[in-house]
C-alpha positions in Angstrom: 103.2 96.4 120.2 102.4 100.1 120.5 104.7 103.1 119.7 104.6 106.8 120.3 106.5 109.9 119.5 109.3 110.6 121.9 109.6 114.0 123.3 112.0 116.7 122.1 113.7 116.5 125.5 114.2 112.7 125.0 115.9 113.5 121.7 118.0 116.2 123.4 119.2 113.6 125.9 120.1 111.1 123.2 122.0 113.8 121.2 123.9 114.9 124.2 124.7 111.2 125.1 126.0 110.6 121.5 128.7 113.2 122.2 129.3 112.3 125.8 129.9 108.6 125.0 132.0 109.6 121.9 129.7 107.9 119.4 130.0 111.2 117.5 133.0 113.5 117.8 132.4 117.1 118.8 133.0 119.4 115.9 131.8 116.9 113.3 130.7 119.2 110.5 128.2 116.7 109.1 126.6 115.3 112.2 125.8 118.5 114.1 123.5 118.4 117.1 120.6 119.7 114.9 121.3 117.0 112.3 121.5 114.2 114.9 118.3 115.3 116.5 116.5 115.4 113.2 117.8 112.0 112.2 116.5 110.5 115.5 113.2 112.3 115.5 112.5 111.6 111.8 113.0 107.8 112.3 110.7 107.9 115.4 108.0 109.6 113.3 108.5 107.2 110.4 108.0 104.3 112.8 104.8 105.7 114.4 103.4 106.8 111.1 104.0 103.3 109.7 102.5 101.6 112.8 99.3 103.7 112.8 99.0 104.4 109.1 99.5 108.1 109.7 101.3 110.9 107.8 102.5 113.2 110.6 105.4 115.4 109.5 108.6 115.4 111.7 108.9 118.9 113.3 112.0 120.9 112.8 114.5 119.9 115.5 116.8 122.6 116.8 119.2 121.5 119.5 118.6 124.1 122.2 121.8 124.3 124.4 119.9 126.5 126.9 117.3 123.8 127.3 120.0 121.1 127.7 121.7 123.2 130.4 118.7 124.5 132.2 115.7 122.2 131.8 115.2 120.3 135.0 113.8 116.8 134.8 110.6 116.9 136.8 111.6 114.1 139.2 113.1 115.5 142.4 116.9 115.7 142.3 117.2 114.4 138.8 118.9 117.4 137.2 119.3 118.9 133.8 119.6 116.9 130.5 123.3 117.4 130.5 123.5 116.1 134.1 121.3 113.1 133.2 123.8 112.0 130.6 126.2 111.2 133.5 123.9 108.4 134.6 124.8 105.7 132.1 122.1 103.3 133.2 119.5 106.0 132.7 120.8 106.9 129.3 120.9 103.2 128.3 117.3 102.8 129.3 116.3 105.9 127.3 118.2 104.6 124.3 116.3 101.3 124.6 113.1 103.2 124.9 113.8 105.1 121.8 114.7 101.9 119.9 111.4 100.4 121.0 109.4 103.4 119.8 111.3 103.7 116.5 111.6 100.1 115.2 108.1 99.6 113.7 109.0 100.0 110.0 111.0 97.8 107.7 113.8 100.3 107.2 114.7 100.6 110.8 117.6 98.1 110.9 119.3 99.8 108.0 118.7 103.3 109.3 121.3 105.8 110.5 119.3 106.2 113.7 119.5 102.5 114.4 123.2 102.5 113.9 123.7 105.6 116.2 121.6 104.1 119.0 123.3 100.7 118.7 126.7 102.3 118.9 125.5 104.4 121.9 124.4 101.3 123.7 127.6 99.5 122.9 129.7 102.5 124.1 127.8 102.5 127.4 128.2 98.7 127.8 131.9 99.0 127.1 132.4 101.9 129.6 130.3 100.4 132.4 130.5 96.7 131.6 126.8 96.4 132.2 123.5 96.4 130.3 121.5 97.1 133.5 118.7 99.6 133.1 118.1 102.3 135.7 115.2 100.8 137.8 113.9 104.2 139.0 114.1 105.9 135.6 111.0 106.4 133.6 110.4 104.7 130.3 110.9 107.9 128.3 111.7 111.5 129.1 108.9 114.0 129.1 
């Protein structure tokens, strides 16, 4: 099994989805967008470092609202990160992609990131009644 570092935009999508699907309440003083992004990215780095015996440091994550609102996904007609969160099948696929890239170390199952992604997938399943992945969606956001 291989693993890689997910992009900052991938993390942004997941952070936005955690709010959209009410896994985390807006205004939570402890789990701000910056903190959530750091939790997710740190766990992904931990996984890749473990897998490949590396020691890369997790970059500082700052949740950039302008990037969320204005960054256009490179596929024609896909939209901004905020618009992509409306596509539950796409978000579900990106959550599964993140899980696949971040589960390489022994602490994954007990991590806060695992709990957040599990709750996100459960919220999507509950709201849509499906576990289908978006066929046309990529395996990861650039």
